[in-house]
PQR file of N, CA, C, O and H, with PARSE charges and radii, in Angstrom:
ATOM      1  N   MET A   1      36.745 162.758 116.869 -0.4000 1.5000
ATOM      2  CA  MET A   1      36.263 164.037 117.184 -0.0000 2.0000
ATOM      3  C   MET A   1      36.784 164.636 118.427  0.5500 1.7000
ATOM      4  O   MET A   1      36.729 164.021 119.492 -0.5500 1.4000
ATOM      5  N   SER A   2      37.304 165.854 118.322 -0.4000 1.5000
ATOM      6  CA  SER A   2      37.917 166.352 119.518 -0.0000 2.0000
ATOM      7  C   SER A   2      36.968 166.853 120.473  0.5500 1.7000
ATOM      8  O   SER A   2      35.886 167.311 120.107 -0.5500 1.4000
ATOM      9  H   SER A   2      37.349 166.354 117.457  0.4000 1.0000
ATOM     10  N   GLN A   3      37.342 166.785 121.767 -0.4000 1.5000
ATOM     11  CA  GLN A   3      36.502 167.311 122.815 -0.0000 2.0000
ATOM     12  C   GLN A   3      36.562 168.758 122.977  0.5500 1.7000
ATOM     13  O   GLN A   3      37.667 169.296 123.048 -0.5500 1.4000
ATOM     14  H   GLN A   3      38.221 166.413 122.064  0.4000 1.0000
ATOM     15  N   THR A   4      35.335 169.545 123.052 -0.4000 1.5000
ATOM     16  CA  THR A   4      35.388 170.975 123.362 -0.0000 2.0000
ATOM     17  C   THR A   4      34.904 171.245 124.681  0.5500 1.7000
ATOM     18  O   THR A   4      34.142 170.442 125.217 -0.5500 1.4000
ATOM     19  H   THR A   4      34.437 169.108 122.995  0.4000 1.0000
ATOM     20  N   PRO A   5      35.264 172.283 125.254 -0.5600 1.5000
ATOM     21  CA  PRO A   5      34.832 172.710 126.602  0.2800 2.0000
ATOM     22  C   PRO A   5      33.444 172.934 126.583  0.5500 1.7000
ATOM     23  O   PRO A   5      32.889 173.379 125.578 -0.5500 1.4000
ATOM     24  N   ARG A   6      32.807 172.645 127.677 -0.4000 1.5000
ATOM     25  CA  ARG A   6      31.250 172.790 127.785 -0.0000 2.0000
ATOM     26  C   ARG A   6      30.796 174.189 127.887  0.5500 1.7000
ATOM     27  O   ARG A   6      31.339 174.903 128.730 -0.5500 1.4000
ATOM     28  H   ARG A   6      33.257 172.284 128.494  0.4000 1.0000
ATOM     29  N   ASP A   7      29.982 174.610 127.225 -0.4000 1.5000
ATOM     30  CA  ASP A   7      29.429 175.975 127.234 -0.0000 2.0000
ATOM     31  C   ASP A   7      28.020 175.969 127.931  0.5500 1.7000
ATOM     32  O   ASP A   7      27.040 175.462 127.385 -0.5500 1.4000
ATOM     33  H   ASP A   7      29.542 174.030 126.540  0.4000 1.0000
ATOM     34  N   LYS A   8      27.979 176.523 129.092 -0.4000 1.5000
ATOM     35  CA  LYS A   8      26.667 176.452 129.953 -0.0000 2.0000
ATOM     36  C   LYS A   8      25.502 177.072 129.320  0.5500 1.7000
ATOM     37  O   LYS A   8      24.382 176.606 129.526 -0.5500 1.4000
ATOM     38  H   LYS A   8      28.775 176.935 129.536  0.4000 1.0000
ATOM     39  N   ALA A   9      25.689 178.130 128.535 -0.4000 1.5000
ATOM     40  CA  ALA A   9      24.511 178.884 127.858 -0.0000 2.0000
ATOM     41  C   ALA A   9      24.038 177.764 126.827  0.5500 1.7000
ATOM     42  O   ALA A   9      22.841 177.541 126.649 -0.5500 1.4000
ATOM     43  H   ALA A   9      26.600 178.510 128.368  0.4000 1.0000
ATOM     44  N   TYR A  10      25.028 177.086 126.170 -0.4000 1.5000
ATOM     45  CA  TYR A  10      24.616 176.192 125.024 -0.0000 2.0000
ATOM     46  C   TYR A  10      23.897 175.088 125.642  0.5500 1.7000
ATOM     47  O   TYR A  10      22.850 174.741 125.094 -0.5500 1.4000
ATOM     48  H   TYR A  10      26.000 177.267 126.315  0.4000 1.0000
ATOM     49  N   ASP A  11      24.317 174.415 126.796 -0.4000 1.5000
ATOM     50  CA  ASP A  11      23.779 173.355 127.390 -0.0000 2.0000
ATOM     51  C   ASP A  11      22.252 173.605 127.827  0.5500 1.7000
ATOM     52  O   ASP A  11      21.341 172.781 127.742 -0.5500 1.4000
ATOM     53  H   ASP A  11      25.167 174.697 127.241  0.4000 1.0000
ATOM     54  N   LYS A  12      22.172 174.897 128.303 -0.4000 1.5000
ATOM     55  CA  LYS A  12      20.858 175.364 128.883 -0.0000 2.0000
ATOM     56  C   LYS A  12      19.940 175.468 127.663  0.5500 1.7000
ATOM     57  O   LYS A  12      18.808 174.989 127.740 -0.5500 1.4000
ATOM     58  H   LYS A  12      22.911 175.566 128.372  0.4000 1.0000
ATOM     59  N   ALA A  13      20.323 176.016 126.633 -0.4000 1.5000
ATOM     60  CA  ALA A  13      19.452 176.108 125.459 -0.0000 2.0000
ATOM     61  C   ALA A  13      19.079 174.793 124.797  0.5500 1.7000
ATOM     62  O   ALA A  13      17.973 174.591 124.295 -0.5500 1.4000
ATOM     63  H   ALA A  13      21.242 176.405 126.570  0.4000 1.0000
ATOM     64  N   GLN A  14      20.052 173.930 124.829 -0.4000 1.5000
ATOM     65  CA  GLN A  14      19.858 172.494 124.240 -0.0000 2.0000
ATOM     66  C   GLN A  14      18.790 171.788 125.203  0.5500 1.7000
ATOM     67  O   GLN A  14      17.790 171.237 124.743 -0.5500 1.4000
ATOM     68  H   GLN A  14      20.950 174.095 125.238  0.4000 1.0000
ATOM     69  N   GLY A  15      19.024 171.835 126.322 -0.4000 1.5000
ATOM     70  CA  GLY A  15      18.184 171.245 127.350 -0.0000 2.0000
ATOM     71  C   GLY A  15      16.652 171.873 127.088  0.5500 1.7000
ATOM     72  O   GLY A  15      15.673 171.146 126.925 -0.5500 1.4000
ATOM     73  H   GLY A  15      19.836 172.283 126.695  0.4000 1.0000
ATOM     74  N   ARG A  16      16.604 173.131 127.074 -0.4000 1.5000
ATOM     75  CA  ARG A  16      15.134 173.776 126.770 -0.0000 2.0000
ATOM     76  C   ARG A  16      14.594 173.242 125.483  0.5500 1.7000
ATOM     77  O   ARG A  16      13.446 172.802 125.432 -0.5500 1.4000
ATOM     78  H   ARG A  16      17.399 173.722 127.207  0.4000 1.0000
ATOM     79  N   LEU A  17      15.410 173.264 124.404 -0.4000 1.5000
ATOM     80  CA  LEU A  17      14.857 172.771 123.021 -0.0000 2.0000
ATOM     81  C   LEU A  17      14.358 171.266 123.161  0.5500 1.7000
ATOM     82  O   LEU A  17      13.330 170.849 122.627 -0.5500 1.4000
ATOM     83  H   LEU A  17      16.343 173.622 124.445  0.4000 1.0000
ATOM     84  N   THR A  18      15.235 170.485 123.964 -0.4000 1.5000
ATOM     85  CA  THR A  18      14.906 169.054 124.054 -0.0000 2.0000
ATOM     86  C   THR A  18      13.524 168.890 124.777  0.5500 1.7000
ATOM     87  O   THR A  18      12.634 168.151 124.357 -0.5500 1.4000
ATOM     88  H   THR A  18      16.070 170.824 124.399  0.4000 1.0000
ATOM     89  N   ARG A  19      13.436 169.687 125.954 -0.4000 1.5000
ATOM     90  CA  ARG A  19      12.255 169.630 126.692 -0.0000 2.0000
ATOM     91  C   ARG A  19      11.064 170.118 125.886  0.5500 1.7000
ATOM     92  O   ARG A  19       9.976 169.560 126.031 -0.5500 1.4000
ATOM     93  H   ARG A  19      14.159 170.287 126.295  0.4000 1.0000
ATOM     94  N   ASP A  20      11.207 171.069 125.094 -0.4000 1.5000
ATOM     95  CA  ASP A  20      10.052 171.657 124.205 -0.0000 2.0000
ATOM     96  C   ASP A  20       9.635 170.530 123.104  0.5500 1.7000
ATOM     97  O   ASP A  20       8.470 170.246 122.825 -0.5500 1.4000
ATOM     98  H   ASP A  20      12.090 171.521 124.976  0.4000 1.0000
ATOM     99  N   ALA A  21      10.685 169.998 122.585 -0.4000 1.5000
ATOM    100  CA  ALA A  21      10.205 168.947 121.593 -0.0000 2.0000
ATOM    101  C   ALA A  21       9.585 167.806 122.196  0.5500 1.7000
ATOM    102  O   ALA A  21       8.618 167.262 121.663 -0.5500 1.4000
ATOM    103  H   ALA A  21      11.632 170.229 122.812  0.4000 1.0000
ATOM    104  N   ALA A  22      10.121 167.378 123.364 -0.4000 1.5000
ATOM    105  CA  ALA A  22       9.381 166.210 124.135 -0.0000 2.0000
ATOM    106  C   ALA A  22       7.940 166.594 124.520  0.5500 1.7000
ATOM    107  O   ALA A  22       7.062 165.734 124.448 -0.5500 1.4000
ATOM    108  H   ALA A  22      10.906 167.820 123.797  0.4000 1.0000
ATOM    109  N   ARG A  23       7.659 167.828 124.918 -0.4000 1.5000
ATOM    110  CA  ARG A  23       6.410 168.250 125.253 -0.0000 2.0000
ATOM    111  C   ARG A  23       5.478 168.292 123.942  0.5500 1.7000
ATOM    112  O   ARG A  23       4.316 167.894 124.009 -0.5500 1.4000
ATOM    113  H   ARG A  23       8.372 168.526 124.976  0.4000 1.0000
ATOM    114  N   ARG A  24       5.996 168.760 122.818 -0.4000 1.5000
ATOM    115  CA  ARG A  24       5.180 168.858 121.579 -0.0000 2.0000
ATOM    116  C   ARG A  24       4.786 167.385 121.217  0.5500 1.7000
ATOM    117  O   ARG A  24       3.646 167.068 120.877 -0.5500 1.4000
ATOM    118  H   ARG A  24       6.941 169.084 122.764  0.4000 1.0000
ATOM    119  N   TYR A  25       5.861 166.501 121.326 -0.4000 1.5000
ATOM    120  CA  TYR A  25       5.649 165.091 120.854 -0.0000 2.0000
ATOM    121  C   TYR A  25       4.555 164.449 121.674  0.5500 1.7000
ATOM    122  O   TYR A  25       3.842 163.606 121.130 -0.5500 1.4000
ATOM    123  H   TYR A  25       6.786 166.759 121.602  0.4000 1.0000
ATOM    124  N   GLN A  26       4.363 164.779 122.943 -0.4000 1.5000
ATOM    125  CA  GLN A  26       3.336 164.240 123.797 -0.0000 2.0000
ATOM    126  C   GLN A  26       2.027 164.750 123.449  0.5500 1.7000
ATOM    127  O   GLN A  26       1.063 164.109 123.867 -0.5500 1.4000
ATOM    128  H   GLN A  26       4.943 165.463 123.385  0.4000 1.0000
ATOM    129  N   GLN A  27       1.818 165.811 122.744 -0.4000 1.5000
ATOM    130  CA  GLN A  27       0.470 166.443 122.397 -0.0000 2.0000
ATOM    131  C   GLN A  27      -0.263 165.461 121.609  0.5500 1.7000
ATOM    132  O   GLN A  27       0.313 164.674 120.858 -0.5500 1.4000
ATOM    133  H   GLN A  27       2.601 166.331 122.405  0.4000 1.0000
ATOM    134  N   PRO A  28      -1.661 165.498 121.787 -0.5600 1.5000
ATOM    135  CA  PRO A  28      -2.434 164.559 121.087  0.2800 2.0000
ATOM    136  C   PRO A  28      -2.341 164.705 119.507  0.5500 1.7000
ATOM    137  O   PRO A  28      -2.402 163.755 118.727 -0.5500 1.4000
ATOM    138  N   ASP A  29      -2.180 166.069 119.146 -0.4000 1.5000
ATOM    139  CA  ASP A  29      -2.168 166.200 117.602 -0.0000 2.0000
ATOM    140  C   ASP A  29      -0.940 166.181 116.974  0.5500 1.7000
ATOM    141  O   ASP A  29      -0.842 166.586 115.816 -0.5500 1.4000
ATOM    142  H   ASP A  29      -2.131 166.841 119.780  0.4000 1.0000
ATOM    143  N   TRP A  30       0.155 165.698 117.682 -0.4000 1.5000
ATOM    144  CA  TRP A  30       1.503 165.627 117.097 -0.0000 2.0000
ATOM    145  C   TRP A  30       1.714 164.790 115.822  0.5500 1.7000
ATOM    146  O   TRP A  30       1.364 163.610 115.849 -0.5500 1.4000
ATOM    147  H   TRP A  30       0.076 165.368 118.623  0.4000 1.0000
ATOM    148  N   GLY A  31       2.158 165.213 114.916 -0.4000 1.5000
ATOM    149  CA  GLY A  31       2.312 164.680 113.585 -0.0000 2.0000
ATOM    150  C   GLY A  31       1.083 164.645 112.796  0.5500 1.7000
ATOM    151  O   GLY A  31       1.029 163.935 111.792 -0.5500 1.4000
ATOM    152  H   GLY A  31       2.442 166.171 114.894  0.4000 1.0000
ATOM    153  N   ALA A  32       0.068 165.375 113.182 -0.4000 1.5000
ATOM    154  CA  ALA A  32      -1.173 165.381 112.486 -0.0000 2.0000
ATOM    155  C   ALA A  32      -1.011 166.145 111.162  0.5500 1.7000
ATOM    156  O   ALA A  32      -0.317 167.162 111.169 -0.5500 1.4000
ATOM    157  H   ALA A  32       0.113 165.952 113.998  0.4000 1.0000
ATOM    158  N   GLU A  33      -1.630 165.711 109.964 -0.4000 1.5000
ATOM    159  CA  GLU A  33      -1.476 166.393 108.813 -0.0000 2.0000
ATOM    160  C   GLU A  33      -2.448 167.583 108.591  0.5500 1.7000
ATOM    161  O   GLU A  33      -3.619 167.524 108.966 -0.5500 1.4000
ATOM    162  H   GLU A  33      -2.193 164.885 109.958  0.4000 1.0000
ATOM    163  N   ASP A  34      -1.966 168.569 108.022 -0.4000 1.5000
ATOM    164  CA  ASP A  34      -2.729 169.776 107.687 -0.0000 2.0000
ATOM    165  C   ASP A  34      -3.595 169.521 106.509  0.5500 1.7000
ATOM    166  O   ASP A  34      -3.149 169.250 105.394 -0.5500 1.4000
ATOM    167  H   ASP A  34      -1.014 168.616 107.717  0.4000 1.0000
ATOM    168  N   PRO A  35      -4.936 169.625 106.827 -0.5600 1.5000
ATOM    169  CA  PRO A  35      -6.064 169.232 105.648  0.2800 2.0000
ATOM    170  C   PRO A  35      -5.630 169.987 104.381  0.5500 1.7000
ATOM    171  O   PRO A  35      -5.685 169.419 103.290 -0.5500 1.4000
ATOM    172  N   ASP A  36      -5.224 171.188 104.494 -0.4000 1.5000
ATOM    173  CA  ASP A  36      -4.977 172.067 103.331 -0.0000 2.0000
ATOM    174  C   ASP A  36      -3.814 171.437 102.601  0.5500 1.7000
ATOM    175  O   ASP A  36      -3.837 171.195 101.394 -0.5500 1.4000
ATOM    176  H   ASP A  36      -5.180 171.649 105.380  0.4000 1.0000
ATOM    177  N   ALA A  37      -2.875 171.205 103.342 -0.4000 1.5000
ATOM    178  CA  ALA A  37      -1.491 170.494 102.692 -0.0000 2.0000
ATOM    179  C   ALA A  37      -2.000 169.212 102.025  0.5500 1.7000
ATOM    180  O   ALA A  37      -1.655 168.974 100.867 -0.5500 1.4000
ATOM    181  H   ALA A  37      -2.857 171.401 104.322  0.4000 1.0000
ATOM    182  N   ARG A  38      -2.724 168.455 102.630 -0.4000 1.5000
ATOM    183  CA  ARG A  38      -3.063 166.960 102.171 -0.0000 2.0000
ATOM    184  C   ARG A  38      -3.866 167.350 100.698  0.5500 1.7000
ATOM    185  O   ARG A  38      -3.490 166.809  99.658 -0.5500 1.4000
ATOM    186  H   ARG A  38      -3.003 168.648 103.570  0.4000 1.0000
ATOM    187  N   GLU A  39      -4.875 168.224 100.701 -0.4000 1.5000
ATOM    188  CA  GLU A  39      -5.573 168.479  99.497 -0.0000 2.0000
ATOM    189  C   GLU A  39      -4.674 168.993  98.308  0.5500 1.7000
ATOM    190  O   GLU A  39      -4.902 168.605  97.162 -0.5500 1.4000
ATOM    191  H   GLU A  39      -5.179 168.663 101.546  0.4000 1.0000
ATOM    192  N   ALA A  40      -3.686 169.837  98.583 -0.4000 1.5000
ATOM    193  CA  ALA A  40      -2.864 170.348  97.611 -0.0000 2.0000
ATOM    194  C   ALA A  40      -1.994 169.321  97.131  0.5500 1.7000
ATOM    195  O   ALA A  40      -1.724 169.265  95.931 -0.5500 1.4000
ATOM    196  H   ALA A  40      -3.500 170.151  99.514  0.4000 1.0000
ATOM    197  N   TYR A  41      -1.445 168.356  98.102 -0.4000 1.5000
ATOM    198  CA  TYR A  41      -0.649 167.201  97.673 -0.0000 2.0000
ATOM    199  C   TYR A  41      -1.365 166.297  96.779  0.5500 1.7000
ATOM    200  O   TYR A  41      -0.830 165.800  95.788 -0.5500 1.4000
ATOM    201  H   TYR A  41      -1.664 168.401  99.076  0.4000 1.0000
ATOM    202  N   ASP A  42      -2.679 166.063  97.157 -0.4000 1.5000
ATOM    203  CA  ASP A  42      -3.408 165.147  96.366 -0.0000 2.0000
ATOM    204  C   ASP A  42      -3.832 165.676  94.925  0.5500 1.7000
ATOM    205  O   ASP A  42      -3.991 164.884  93.996 -0.5500 1.4000
ATOM    206  H   ASP A  42      -3.113 166.466  97.962  0.4000 1.0000
ATOM    207  N   ARG A  43      -4.007 167.037  94.780 -0.4000 1.5000
ATOM    208  CA  ARG A  43      -4.278 167.665  93.607 -0.0000 2.0000
ATOM    209  C   ARG A  43      -3.018 167.699  92.650  0.5500 1.7000
ATOM    210  O   ARG A  43      -3.133 167.556  91.433 -0.5500 1.4000
ATOM    211  H   ARG A  43      -3.878 167.681  95.534  0.4000 1.0000
ATOM    212  N   GLU A  44      -1.886 167.886  93.246 -0.4000 1.5000
ATOM    213  CA  GLU A  44      -0.531 167.779  92.422 -0.0000 2.0000
ATOM    214  C   GLU A  44      -0.278 166.242  91.897  0.5500 1.7000
ATOM    215  O   GLU A  44       0.136 165.916  90.785 -0.5500 1.4000
ATOM    216  H   GLU A  44      -1.793 168.002  94.235  0.4000 1.0000
ATOM    217  N   LEU A  45      -0.631 165.397  92.977 -0.4000 1.5000
ATOM    218  CA  LEU A  45      -0.433 163.955  92.705 -0.0000 2.0000
ATOM    219  C   LEU A  45      -1.297 163.537  91.466  0.5500 1.7000
ATOM    220  O   LEU A  45      -0.808 162.959  90.496 -0.5500 1.4000
ATOM    221  H   LEU A  45      -0.968 165.662  93.881  0.4000 1.0000
ATOM    222  N   SER A  46      -2.585 163.866  91.571 -0.4000 1.5000
ATOM    223  CA  SER A  46      -3.516 163.479  90.438 -0.0000 2.0000
ATOM    224  C   SER A  46      -3.129 164.097  89.057  0.5500 1.7000
ATOM    225  O   SER A  46      -3.486 163.557  88.009 -0.5500 1.4000
ATOM    226  H   SER A  46      -2.982 164.336  92.359  0.4000 1.0000
ATOM    227  N   LYS A  47      -2.379 165.258  89.084 -0.4000 1.5000
ATOM    228  CA  LYS A  47      -2.019 165.768  87.865 -0.0000 2.0000
ATOM    229  C   LYS A  47      -0.859 165.017  87.265  0.5500 1.7000
ATOM    230  O   LYS A  47      -0.750 164.863  86.049 -0.5500 1.4000
ATOM    231  H   LYS A  47      -2.089 165.696  89.934  0.4000 1.0000
ATOM    232  N   THR A  48       0.026 164.542  88.165 -0.4000 1.5000
ATOM    233  CA  THR A  48       1.121 163.727  87.610 -0.0000 2.0000
ATOM    234  C   THR A  48       1.091 162.271  87.435  0.5500 1.7000
ATOM    235  O   THR A  48       1.886 161.659  86.722 -0.5500 1.4000
ATOM    236  H   THR A  48      -0.062 164.668  89.153  0.4000 1.0000
ATOM    237  N   MET A  49       0.075 161.705  88.164 -0.4000 1.5000
ATOM    238  CA  MET A  49      -0.310 160.322  88.018 -0.0000 2.0000
ATOM    239  C   MET A  49      -1.657 160.060  87.994  0.5500 1.7000
ATOM    240  O   MET A  49      -2.163 159.560  88.999 -0.5500 1.4000
ATOM    241  H   MET A  49      -0.571 162.203  88.743  0.4000 1.0000
ATOM    242  N   PRO A  50      -2.464 160.352  86.845 -0.5600 1.5000
ATOM    243  CA  PRO A  50      -3.993 160.162  86.764  0.2800 2.0000
ATOM    244  C   PRO A  50      -4.301 158.725  86.980  0.5500 1.7000
ATOM    245  O   PRO A  50      -3.571 157.826  86.561 -0.5500 1.4000
ATOM    246  N   VAL A  51      -5.426 158.525  87.661 -0.4000 1.5000
ATOM    247  CA  VAL A  51      -5.860 157.163  87.977 -0.0000 2.0000
ATOM    248  C   VAL A  51      -6.859 156.889  86.788  0.5500 1.7000
ATOM    249  O   VAL A  51      -7.719 157.691  86.424 -0.5500 1.4000
ATOM    250  H   VAL A  51      -6.019 159.255  88.001  0.4000 1.0000
ATOM    251  N   ILE A  52      -6.619 155.594  86.209 -0.4000 1.5000
ATOM    252  CA  ILE A  52      -7.526 154.941  85.204 -0.0000 2.0000
ATOM    253  C   ILE A  52      -8.542 154.200  85.938  0.5500 1.7000
ATOM    254  O   ILE A  52      -8.256 153.310  86.740 -0.5500 1.4000
ATOM    255  H   ILE A  52      -5.920 154.943  86.505  0.4000 1.0000
ATOM    256  N   SER A  53      -9.784 154.585  85.650 -0.4000 1.5000
ATOM    257  CA  SER A  53     -10.911 154.056  86.356 -0.0000 2.0000
ATOM    258  C   SER A  53     -11.287 152.605  85.688  0.5500 1.7000
ATOM    259  O   SER A  53     -10.699 152.210  84.681 -0.5500 1.4000
ATOM    260  H   SER A  53     -10.016 155.308  84.999  0.4000 1.0000
ATOM    261  N   ARG A  54     -12.212 151.923  86.270 -0.4000 1.5000
ATOM    262  CA  ARG A  54     -12.647 150.644  85.681 -0.0000 2.0000
ATOM    263  C   ARG A  54     -13.179 150.879  84.190  0.5500 1.7000
ATOM    264  O   ARG A  54     -13.022 150.069  83.277 -0.5500 1.4000
ATOM    265  H   ARG A  54     -12.689 152.244  87.088  0.4000 1.0000
ATOM    266  N   THR A  55     -13.763 151.980  84.095 -0.4000 1.5000
ATOM    267  CA  THR A  55     -14.362 152.210  82.626 -0.0000 2.0000
ATOM    268  C   THR A  55     -13.276 152.664  81.671  0.5500 1.7000
ATOM    269  O   THR A  55     -13.555 152.880  80.491 -0.5500 1.4000
ATOM    270  H   THR A  55     -13.891 152.638  84.837  0.4000 1.0000
ATOM    271  N   GLY A  56     -12.051 152.816  82.139 -0.4000 1.5000
ATOM    272  CA  GLY A  56     -11.004 152.985  81.178 -0.0000 2.0000
ATOM    273  C   GLY A  56     -10.688 154.505  81.026  0.5500 1.7000
ATOM    274  O   GLY A  56      -9.712 154.892  80.383 -0.5500 1.4000
ATOM    275  H   GLY A  56     -11.824 152.640  83.097  0.4000 1.0000
ATOM    276  N   ARG A  57     -11.606 155.392  81.679 -0.4000 1.5000
ATOM    277  CA  ARG A  57     -11.442 156.720  81.492 -0.0000 2.0000
ATOM    278  C   ARG A  57     -10.480 157.253  82.803  0.5500 1.7000
ATOM    279  O   ARG A  57     -10.409 156.683  83.891 -0.5500 1.4000
ATOM    280  H   ARG A  57     -12.399 155.078  82.201  0.4000 1.0000
ATOM    281  N   ARG A  58      -9.883 158.288  82.473 -0.4000 1.5000
ATOM    282  CA  ARG A  58      -9.126 158.951  83.606 -0.0000 2.0000
ATOM    283  C   ARG A  58      -9.833 159.832  84.369  0.5500 1.7000
ATOM    284  O   ARG A  58     -10.704 160.550  83.880 -0.5500 1.4000
ATOM    285  H   ARG A  58      -9.941 158.751  81.589  0.4000 1.0000
ATOM    286  N   ARG A  59      -9.506 159.844  85.653 -0.4000 1.5000
ATOM    287  CA  ARG A  59     -10.316 160.765  86.541 -0.0000 2.0000
ATOM    288  C   ARG A  59      -9.577 162.055  86.764  0.5500 1.7000
ATOM    289  O   ARG A  59     -10.074 162.938  87.462 -0.5500 1.4000
ATOM    290  H   ARG A  59      -8.798 159.260  86.051  0.4000 1.0000
TER
END
């Protein structure tokens, strides 16, 4: 990989993005799942992989 000259504006923007990401990572709800997205995922999953209950009927 060749060396490229440092770009101050790029370095400044990259540092800001890194700090913002670190700040978001430290928030209590980081990585929390959106309830609506979870329900939609479960609905689609149940269509493609129906669960067979103990009675032998699909749910």
